[in-house]
C-alpha positions, -999 to +999 in steps of 0.1 A: +000+000+000+013+034-009+004+065+011+009+101+002+001+133+019-004+164-002-023+196+005-031+182+039-050+152+024-040+116+029-043+092+000-039+055+000-034+034-031-031-004-034-010-013-063+007-046-073+044-050-076+039-059-113+043-028-135+010-018-150-007+007-173-037+022-156-064+036-179-081+065-162-110+088-172-111+124-162-137+122-134-130+148-107-123+122-081-095+108-103-081+142-110-072+158-077-042+180-085-010+177-065-005+214-067-029+240-081-017+263-108-022+300-104-055+316-116-063+352-123-082+353-090-051+347-069-036+377-051-004+392-065+017+381-036+005+345-038+013+343-075+047+358-069+054+332-041+043+304-064+067+317-091+096+318-067+088+284-053+087+271-089+122+285-097+113+317-114+128+351-105+101+377-110+111+413-109+100+433-078+083+459-101+061+434-119+023+440-119-001+412-111-010+407-148+027+402-157+032+378-129+001+358-139+013+357-176+047+344-164+030+317-143+008+306-172+039+302-194+057+282-167+029+257-160+018+257-197-016+242-187+002+211-173-013+196-142+002+169-119-024+146-104-021+129-071-030+094-084-006+098-113+022+106-089+014+077-066+013+053-095+045+066-109+063+062-076+053+025-077+065+022-113+031+023-130+019+045-158-015+063-159-029+068-193-058+093-193-087+090-217-096+121-237-121+143-219-157+132-224-148+098-239-156+074-211-172+051-237-136+040-244-132+026-209-142-011-205-147-006-168-178+015-176-195-016-191-184-037-162-199-012-137-231-012-157-232-050-154-226-049-116-252-021-111-278-039-132-273-071-112-277-052-079-308-033-091-325-066-102-318-084-070-321-056-044-349-054-019-335-020-009-324-031+026-290-018+037-282-050+056-282-071+024-262-045+003-227-057+012-235-093+003-252-083-029-223-061-040-198-090-035-222-113-054-225-088-082-187-085-085-183-122-087-204-122-119-178-101-136-158-128-153-126-127-174-148-134-204-170-104-196-138-083-194-126-096-228-159-087-243-159-053-228-124-046-242-134-059-276-164-036-276-143-006-266-118-013-294-146-016-319-159+018-308-125+034-312-121+019-346-156+032-357-148+066-343-114+067-361-131+059-394-157+086-388-130+111-381-114+104-414-148+106-432-156+139-414-122+153-424-127+144-460-161+160-460-149+192-446-119+193-470-144+192-499-157+226-488-123+243-487-122+271-512-088+278-527-082+315-532-051+311-553-055+314-591-036+290-612-019+301-644-043+280-664-072+300-652-056+333-664-049+320-699-085+309-704-099+344-701 
């Protein structure tokens, strides 16, 4: 078990000793940042402190807008996530799905299977819930996982083909403004 403390929060993560790739969507609970990047709402002094801590040497006469611009250049929109850091420390790699593309994650299909099982069997009594959840998880077989992965790969392939078709369609509407020498001689 790995434990990390950042920003006053304690995180625990159970990872195997075997090196793994972890596919992660961008849900907010998967995306807690290790350190927040400055925003325009931060006070001037706080931005300046962040810059100094990050290795920059801002001039004393800089205005807030200049400090903020420098901070944006330094972080370049890059965020470091707590879970990514924990995984990396254990030798694992987190691969994040593109935003709003959870359909590419096989675990979504598996969760749907588990939730459907529970909803069909539940009598809505809290006392039975733990047993029912364990029972539902036991229905998720290796074959179910293989099917879910195959389905996600099929979706990705379909979307890639659609992207190519969309690109070709859009290109057919591009109007070229350059005149060729052939056009001039036909006048």
